[in-house]
C-alpha positions as CSV (number, residue, x, y, z in Angstrom):
1,X,0.0,0.0,0.0
2,X,1.3,3.6,-0.8
3,X,0.6,6.7,1.0
4,X,0.6,10.2,-0.4
5,X,0.3,13.8,0.7
6,X,-0.1,14.3,4.4
7,X,-0.4,17.9,5.5
8,X,-1.2,19.6,9.0
9,X,-1.6,23.4,9.1
10,X,-1.3,25.2,12.3
11,X,-2.0,28.9,12.7
12,X,-0.3,30.7,15.6
13,X,-0.4,34.1,17.1
14,X,2.8,36.2,17.7
15,X,4.4,35.1,20.8
16,X,8.0,35.2,22.3
17,X,10.9,37.5,21.8
18,X,14.3,36.4,21.1
19,X,16.6,36.0,24.2
20,X,20.1,36.7,23.0
21,X,20.8,33.2,21.3
22,X,21.9,32.7,17.6
23,X,19.8,34.9,15.3
24,X,18.9,34.3,11.7
25,X,18.2,36.9,9.1
26,X,14.5,37.3,8.9
27,X,14.1,40.8,7.3
28,X,10.9,42.8,8.3
29,X,10.5,43.7,4.5
30,X,10.6,40.1,3.3
31,X,8.4,36.9,3.4
32,X,10.4,34.3,5.4
33,X,10.1,30.5,5.0
34,X,11.8,28.0,7.2
35,X,12.0,24.3,6.1
36,X,13.0,21.7,8.9
37,X,13.5,18.1,8.4
38,X,12.8,15.3,11.0
39,X,13.0,11.5,10.8
40,X,9.5,10.0,10.6
41,X,10.0,7.0,12.8
42,X,12.4,8.4,15.4
43,X,11.4,12.1,15.3
44,X,15.0,13.1,15.3
45,X,15.8,16.6,14.1
46,X,18.0,16.4,11.1
47,X,18.4,20.1,10.1
48,X,16.8,23.2,8.6
49,X,17.0,26.0,6.1
50,X,15.9,29.5,6.0
51,X,14.7,31.4,2.8
52,X,13.6,34.9,2.3
53,X,11.5,36.0,-0.6
54,X,10.1,39.5,-1.8
55,X,6.8,40.5,-0.1
56,X,4.1,40.5,-2.8
57,X,1.9,43.1,-1.1
58,X,-0.5,40.7,0.5
59,X,-0.8,38.6,3.6
60,X,-2.6,35.3,3.3
61,X,-4.0,34.6,6.7
62,X,-5.4,31.2,5.7
63,X,-2.1,29.4,6.2
64,X,1.2,28.6,4.3
65,X,0.6,29.9,0.8
66,X,2.5,27.2,-1.0
67,X,1.3,25.4,-4.1
68,X,1.7,21.7,-3.9
69,X,2.5,19.7,-7.1
70,X,2.6,15.8,-7.2
71,X,4.0,14.1,-10.2
72,X,3.0,10.4,-9.7
73,X,5.9,8.1,-10.6
74,X,5.9,5.5,-13.3
75,X,9.5,5.0,-12.5
76,X,10.2,8.4,-11.2
77,X,8.2,11.2,-9.8
78,X,8.3,14.2,-7.5
79,X,6.9,16.4,-4.7
80,X,7.3,20.2,-5.3
81,X,6.2,23.3,-3.1
82,X,6.3,26.6,-4.9
83,X,5.8,30.1,-3.7
84,X,3.1,31.4,-6.1
85,X,4.0,35.2,-5.8
86,X,7.4,34.7,-7.3
87,X,7.1,31.3,-8.8
88,X,10.2,30.1,-6.8
89,X,10.5,26.3,-6.0
90,X,10.8,26.2,-2.1
91,X,10.9,22.4,-1.9
92,X,11.6,19.7,-4.5
93,X,12.0,16.0,-3.6
94,X,12.1,12.9,-5.9
95,X,10.0,9.9,-5.6
96,X,11.2,6.4,-6.9
97,X,8.9,3.5,-7.6
98,X,10.0,0.6,-5.3
99,X,13.2,2.8,-4.6
100,X,14.3,5.8,-2.5
101,X,14.2,9.5,-3.8
102,X,15.8,12.4,-2.2
103,X,15.4,16.1,-1.4
104,X,17.2,18.3,-4.0
105,X,15.7,21.7,-3.1
106,X,16.8,23.2,-0.8
107,X,20.5,21.9,-1.7
108,X,21.7,22.3,1.8
109,X,20.3,22.0,5.3
110,X,22.1,23.5,8.2
111,X,22.8,20.9,10.9
112,X,20.6,20.6,14.1
113,X,23.1,22.5,16.3
114,X,22.5,25.6,14.1
115,X,18.9,25.7,15.7
116,X,19.6,25.6,19.4
117,X,16.9,25.4,22.0
118,X,15.5,28.6,23.6
119,X,15.7,29.4,27.3
120,X,12.3,31.0,26.9
121,X,9.0,29.0,27.7
122,X,7.9,27.3,24.3
123,X,5.4,28.9,22.2
124,X,2.0,27.9,23.7
125,X,-0.1,30.3,21.7
126,X,-3.6,29.2,20.8
127,X,-3.5,26.9,17.7
128,X,-5.8,25.3,15.1
129,X,-5.0,22.3,13.1
130,X,-6.4,21.7,9.6
131,X,-5.8,18.1,8.2
132,X,-5.6,17.7,4.5
133,X,-4.7,14.3,3.1
134,X,-5.3,12.1,0.2
135,X,-4.3,9.0,2.3
136,X,-3.6,9.3,6.1
137,X,-1.7,6.2,7.2
138,X,-3.9,5.9,10.3
139,X,-3.9,2.0,9.9
140,X,0.0,1.8,9.8
141,X,0.4,4.4,12.6
142,X,-2.6,5.0,14.8
143,X,-0.6,7.6,16.7
144,X,0.4,9.6,13.6
145,X,-1.3,12.7,15.1
146,X,0.7,12.4,18.2
147,X,3.8,12.0,16.1
148,X,3.1,15.2,14.4
149,X,2.4,17.0,17.5
150,X,5.6,15.8,19.0
151,X,7.7,17.2,16.1
152,X,6.0,20.7,16.5
153,X,6.7,20.6,20.3
154,X,10.4,20.0,19.6
155,X,10.6,22.7,17.0
156,X,8.7,25.2,19.1
157,X,11.4,25.1,21.7
158,X,14.0,26.5,19.4
159,X,15.2,30.0,19.0
160,X,14.4,30.2,15.3
161,X,10.7,29.9,16.3
162,X,11.2,32.8,18.8
163,X,12.2,34.9,15.8
164,X,9.4,33.8,13.5
165,X,6.9,34.6,16.5
166,X,7.9,38.4,16.4
167,X,5.0,38.4,13.6
168,X,1.9,36.2,13.3
169,X,3.2,32.9,11.6
170,X,1.9,29.6,10.2
171,X,3.1,26.1,10.3
172,X,2.7,23.2,7.9
173,X,3.9,19.7,8.5
174,X,4.2,17.4,5.4
175,X,4.9,13.8,5.3
176,X,7.5,13.0,2.5
177,X,7.7,9.3,1.5
178,X,10.5,8.9,-1.2
179,X,9.3,5.6,-2.3
180,X,6.0,4.4,-3.5
181,X,4.6,1.1,-4.7
182,X,5.8,-0.5,-1.3
183,X,6.0,2.5,1.1
184,X,9.1,2.3,3.4
185,X,8.5,4.5,6.2
186,X,12.2,3.8,7.5
187,X,13.0,6.5,4.8
188,X,10.1,8.8,5.4
189,X,10.7,12.4,6.6
190,X,8.6,15.1,8.3
191,X,9.1,18.4,6.4
192,X,7.9,21.3,8.6
193,X,7.4,24.6,6.8
194,X,7.3,27.8,8.9
195,X,5.9,31.0,7.2
196,X,5.5,34.6,8.1
197,X,4.6,37.7,6.1
198,X,5.1,40.9,8.0
199,X,3.2,43.0,5.5
200,X,0.0,42.6,7.6
201,X,1.6,45.2,10.0
202,X,1.4,47.8,7.4
203,X,-2.3,47.3,6.8
204,X,-3.1,49.3,9.8
205,X,-3.5,53.0,9.1
206,X,-1.0,54.8,11.4
207,X,-3.0,58.0,11.0
208,X,-6.0,56.5,12.8
209,X,-4.9,57.4,16.3
210,X,-5.5,54.5,18.6
211,X,-7.6,52.5,16.1
212,X,-6.0,49.1,15.5
213,X,-8.9,47.6,13.6
214,X,-7.5,45.5,10.6
215,X,-9.6,45.4,7.3
216,X,-9.4,42.1,5.8
217,X,-11.2,40.0,3.0
218,X,-13.7,37.4,3.8
219,X,-14.3,34.9,1.1
220,X,-15.7,31.3,0.7
221,X,-17.0,29.1,-2.2
222,X,-20.2,26.9,-2.2
223,X,-20.7,24.2,-3.1
224,X,-17.3,22.5,-2.6
225,X,-16.7,20.1,-4.0
226,X,-18.8,21.0,-7.0
227,X,-20.3,20.1,-10.4
228,X,-21.1,22.1,-12.5
229,X,-21.0,25.5,-10.9
230,X,-19.6,26.9,-7.6
231,X,-20.2,30.4,-6.3
232,X,-17.4,32.4,-4.7
233,X,-18.8,34.8,-2.2
234,X,-16.8,37.6,-0.8
235,X,-17.0,40.7,1.2
236,X,-14.8,43.9,0.5
237,X,-14.2,46.0,3.6
238,X,-13.5,49.1,1.4
239,X,-13.4,50.3,-2.3
240,X,-10.6,48.0,-4.1
241,X,-9.6,47.0,-7.5
242,X,-10.6,43.3,-7.3
243,X,-9.2,40.3,-9.2
244,X,-10.3,36.7,-8.9
245,X,-8.0,34.3,-10.8
246,X,-8.4,30.4,-11.0
247,X,-5.1,28.3,-10.7
248,X,-4.7,24.6,-11.3
249,X,-2.6,22.3,-8.9
250,X,0.5,23.2,-10.8
251,X,0.1,26.9,-10.4
252,X,-1.1,27.8,-13.9
253,X,-3.6,30.6,-14.4
254,X,-6.4,29.0,-16.2
255,X,-9.2,31.5,-15.8
256,X,-9.8,35.3,-14.7
257,X,-13.3,35.6,-13.3
258,X,-13.0,39.2,-12.1
259,X,-11.0,42.2,-12.7
260,X,-12.6,45.5,-11.8
261,X,-13.0,48.3,-9.2
262,X,-15.8,47.7,-6.7
263,X,-17.1,49.5,-3.7
264,X,-17.2,48.0,-0.2
265,X,-19.8,45.3,0.2
266,X,-20.9,41.7,-0.5
267,X,-20.4,40.0,-4.1
268,X,-20.6,36.8,-5.8
269,X,-18.6,35.1,-8.8
270,X,-19.6,31.9,-10.3
271,X,-17.1,29.5,-11.9
272,X,-18.5,26.8,-14.2
273,X,-15.2,24.6,-14.4
274,X,-14.0,26.1,-17.8
275,X,-10.7,27.6,-18.7
276,X,-10.0,30.9,-20.6
277,X,-10.8,29.2,-23.9
278,X,-14.2,27.8,-22.7
279,X,-12.9,24.3,-22.3
280,X,-14.0,22.0,-19.4
281,X,-11.3,21.4,-17.0
282,X,-10.6,18.0,-15.6
283,X,-11.4,16.5,-12.2
284,X,-9.0,17.9,-9.6
285,X,-8.0,20.5,-7.1
286,X,-8.1,24.1,-8.1
287,X,-7.4,27.4,-6.3
288,X,-9.4,30.7,-6.4
289,X,-7.0,33.6,-5.7
290,X,-8.9,36.8,-4.6
291,X,-6.9,40.0,-4.6
292,X,-8.3,43.4,-3.5
293,X,-5.7,46.1,-3.0
294,X,-3.0,45.0,-0.7
295,X,-5.2,42.1,0.7
296,X,-5.5,38.6,-0.6
297,X,-7.1,35.3,0.0
298,X,-7.0,31.9,-1.5
299,X,-9.7,29.4,-1.6
300,X,-9.1,25.6,-2.3
301,X,-11.9,24.1,-4.6
302,X,-12.4,20.5,-5.8
303,X,-14.1,20.1,-9.3
304,X,-15.8,16.8,-10.0
305,X,-16.8,15.8,-13.6
């Protein structure tokens, strides 16, 4: 039996300040993504990498805004996570049928002692878990949720998380299985993505003395999964130029539903599962990306034919 795509998303609020231990470069004018590797069976921390990207003028509050691409292997396939704003590949790992693949992006992980434990109390901010899985290996590992929790508990004690916690941040834990056909969990890895985008701080108007209310988008689609039509319902907090683009699982823009200036209010946009040429798309996962001024939100949708 083979298992594919296991993701846990955790949303956390800003927490602790750094306490004088090793500091990594997490610029206030950049999006920062940390990638940390743990052995699946032993939960041993194996290393990490920090990457900074240009801020794209939006803060996605729904989680880690990476697009996942899975190429099923005949003999050879891959898992890939990309950052849609810049189209950079953040993580790329091969999958080998009845063999063992490997991680090629990032090319290098700093060793565990590069991420020492903090002398602060571990981040205990309120968190919510959102599980997304094609196949969750509960039969093989009934305690898999506890395993995932233990990974985060270990990582949350490290000074790098103190740095990320200077702003609201998000955590996504992904189970990478380098082999399929006969899944070998002896070579499986937990890959933990930690994401923060400080741009949300600038969404507060400093000229409004004492008013710290944040204006944000609100959007959802119904029905979801859908066939033949889904309705994307959204609310604009203020007059904005609005765009709604549909992307496939590979990050390709296949349809633009809306591009116009609108006043504050409630709106709807319908998508009938066609691309920009009027052709029906195939069954699968799609993303509606709503952009209004400096705010953005991404909705995951499932189209069934």
